[in-house]
C-alpha positions as CSV (number, residue, x, y, z in Angstrom):
1,M,126.6,144.4,107.1
2,K,129.0,147.2,108.0
3,K,131.8,146.2,110.3
4,Q,133.1,148.7,112.8
5,I,136.8,148.9,113.5
6,I,137.8,149.8,117.1
7,P,141.0,151.8,117.1
8,V,144.0,150.0,118.7
9,A,144.7,153.0,121.0
10,L,141.2,152.7,122.4
11,I,141.6,149.0,123.1
12,L,145.0,149.5,124.8
13,T,143.5,152.3,126.9
14,I,140.6,150.1,128.0
15,L,142.9,147.1,128.8
16,T,145.6,149.2,130.7
17,H,143.2,151.4,132.6
18,G,140.2,149.3,133.1
19,L,137.8,151.9,131.8
20,F,139.1,154.3,134.5
21,A,138.2,152.1,137.4
22,G,140.2,153.9,140.0
23,P,139.1,156.9,142.2
24,F,137.6,159.6,140.0
25,G,138.6,157.5,137.0
26,L,142.3,157.9,137.8
27,E,144.8,155.1,138.4
28,M,148.3,154.6,139.8
29,G,151.0,155.3,137.3
30,M,149.0,157.4,134.8
31,T,151.0,160.2,133.2
32,I,149.9,163.8,133.5
33,D,149.0,163.8,129.7
34,E,146.8,160.7,130.3
35,I,145.2,162.5,133.3
36,D,144.6,166.0,132.0
37,T,146.5,167.8,129.2
38,N,145.2,171.2,130.6
39,A,146.5,170.6,134.2
40,T,148.3,173.5,135.9
41,E,151.6,172.6,137.6
42,I,151.4,174.3,141.0
43,S,154.7,173.0,142.3
44,P,157.2,170.4,141.0
45,G,155.2,167.3,140.1
46,V,152.0,168.6,141.7
47,Y,149.2,169.6,139.4
48,K,145.7,171.1,139.7
49,L,143.4,169.4,137.2
50,S,140.9,171.1,135.0
51,K,138.8,167.9,134.9
52,V,138.8,164.2,135.9
53,P,137.2,161.3,134.0
54,K,134.6,160.6,136.8
55,P,133.9,163.8,138.8
56,H,131.8,163.8,142.0
57,S,129.5,166.7,142.8
58,A,130.8,167.0,146.4
59,F,134.2,168.2,145.1
60,E,135.3,171.3,143.3
61,S,138.9,170.7,142.5
62,Y,141.4,167.9,142.2
63,I,145.2,167.9,142.9
64,V,147.6,165.1,141.9
65,Q,151.2,164.3,142.3
66,V,152.8,162.7,139.2
67,G,156.4,161.5,138.8
68,P,158.2,161.6,135.5
69,Q,158.7,157.8,135.4
70,S,156.3,156.4,138.1
71,G,153.3,158.5,137.1
72,L,150.4,159.2,139.5
73,G,151.3,158.7,143.1
74,W,148.6,160.4,145.1
75,L,145.5,162.4,144.5
76,K,143.4,164.8,146.5
77,A,139.8,165.9,145.9
78,I,138.9,169.2,147.6
79,G,135.3,169.7,148.5
80,K,132.9,172.6,148.1
81,D,132.3,175.0,151.0
82,I,129.8,173.8,153.5
83,Q,127.9,176.4,155.5
84,T,127.5,175.3,159.1
85,S,127.1,176.5,162.7
86,V,129.9,177.1,165.3
87,Y,129.0,173.5,166.4
88,G,129.9,172.2,163.0
89,S,126.6,170.4,162.6
90,S,126.3,170.6,158.8
91,L,130.0,169.8,158.3
92,K,129.7,166.7,160.5
93,S,126.6,165.6,158.8
94,E,128.2,165.9,155.3
95,F,131.3,164.1,156.7
96,E,129.2,161.2,157.9
97,D,127.3,161.0,154.7
98,L,130.4,160.9,152.5
99,K,132.1,158.5,154.9
100,S,129.2,156.0,154.6
101,K,129.4,156.2,150.8
102,I,133.2,155.5,150.9
103,E,132.7,152.6,153.3
104,K,130.5,150.9,150.7
105,V,133.5,150.7,148.5
106,Y,136.5,150.2,150.9
107,G,134.9,148.8,154.1
108,A,135.1,150.4,157.5
109,G,137.7,152.9,158.2
110,V,139.1,154.3,161.5
111,T,137.5,157.6,162.5
112,R,139.0,160.1,164.9
113,D,137.3,163.2,166.3
114,T,140.0,164.5,168.6
115,L,140.6,167.7,170.5
116,L,144.3,168.1,171.0
117,P,145.6,168.5,174.5
118,G,145.9,172.0,175.8
119,S,143.3,173.5,173.4
120,I,141.2,176.3,174.9
121,W,138.5,175.5,172.2
122,D,137.0,172.7,174.3
123,E,133.3,173.6,174.4
124,P,130.8,172.2,171.9
125,K,130.3,175.7,170.5
126,D,134.0,175.8,169.8
127,F,134.1,172.9,167.3
128,M,134.7,175.0,164.2
129,M,137.2,177.3,165.9
130,A,139.2,174.3,167.1
131,L,139.1,172.8,163.7
132,R,140.2,176.1,162.1
133,K,143.1,176.5,164.6
134,K,144.1,172.9,163.8
135,E,143.6,172.0,167.5
136,R,140.8,169.5,166.6
137,L,141.0,166.7,164.1
138,L,138.1,165.0,162.3
139,F,139.1,162.3,159.8
140,T,138.6,158.8,158.7
141,A,141.5,156.7,157.4
142,W,141.4,153.4,155.5
143,E,144.8,151.6,155.5
144,K,145.1,149.0,152.7
145,P,141.4,149.4,151.9
146,K,139.5,146.4,150.5
147,N,138.6,146.3,146.8
148,S,141.7,148.4,145.8
149,D,144.6,147.0,143.9
150,N,147.2,149.8,144.2
151,I,145.7,152.1,146.9
152,V,147.5,151.9,150.2
153,Q,145.6,154.6,152.1
154,V,142.5,156.7,151.8
155,G,141.7,159.6,154.0
156,L,138.6,161.7,154.5
157,I,139.4,165.0,156.3
158,A,137.2,167.8,157.6
159,S,138.7,171.3,157.6
160,A,137.4,174.7,158.6
161,T,137.7,177.9,156.6
162,G,135.9,179.9,159.3
163,T,133.7,179.4,162.3
164,D,130.7,179.0,160.0
165,S,132.1,177.2,157.0
166,G,134.3,174.3,156.1
167,Y,135.0,171.7,153.5
168,L,135.9,168.0,153.1
169,S,138.9,166.6,151.3
170,L,139.5,163.0,150.2
171,E,143.0,161.8,149.7
172,Y,144.3,158.6,148.0
173,S,147.9,157.3,148.3
174,F,149.1,154.7,145.8
175,E,151.8,152.0,146.2
176,N,154.3,154.1,144.2
177,E,153.9,157.3,146.2
178,E,157.3,157.1,147.8
179,K,159.0,156.5,144.4
180,V,157.2,159.4,142.9
181,E,158.4,161.7,145.8
182,Q,162.0,160.5,145.3
183,E,161.8,161.3,141.5
184,I,160.5,164.8,142.2
185,S,163.0,165.4,144.9
186,A,165.8,164.3,142.6
187,L,164.6,166.8,139.9
188,E,164.5,169.6,142.5
189,D,168.1,168.6,143.7
190,D,169.2,169.2,140.2
191,A,168.5,172.9,140.7
192,F,171.6,173.4,142.9
């Protein structure tokens, strides 16, 4: 009988990262090299990823903030364009569908569909224009979501790219986010 030897590095990876159990297979504290060696730095400590361990078909790109010592502090998945009407029907439908999937993992979140005071885009046919002008908010937030060890906040946000198209984004903040931001800020302060 031939015995198979499992490399020590693989065992350590499985033990420390739980088979990539976090969102999109990413976990708090991961280094950029653990996440994606081909990532592109778009600003200090912020990277656009070329891939994630567990991608989802609703999203076309992923952005992360990674501190030099604290590792991954937040991540954002950016959705594909959704063609819709001026009423935002398809965007709202996709939002509700994705929200219900996320609720299966984290429980009920708090949803807001709010037109800001003073907006002139207050008719139903103005939904997408108000969203585009950032005078309407459509989001669901999960604070300290259930079934999450290090996640402190999850947010699903609807955005408009025009009066007939929009996209969804999904953001995760981890317990170490503030420390990561301090590390990156300290690096930038060194520039003076």
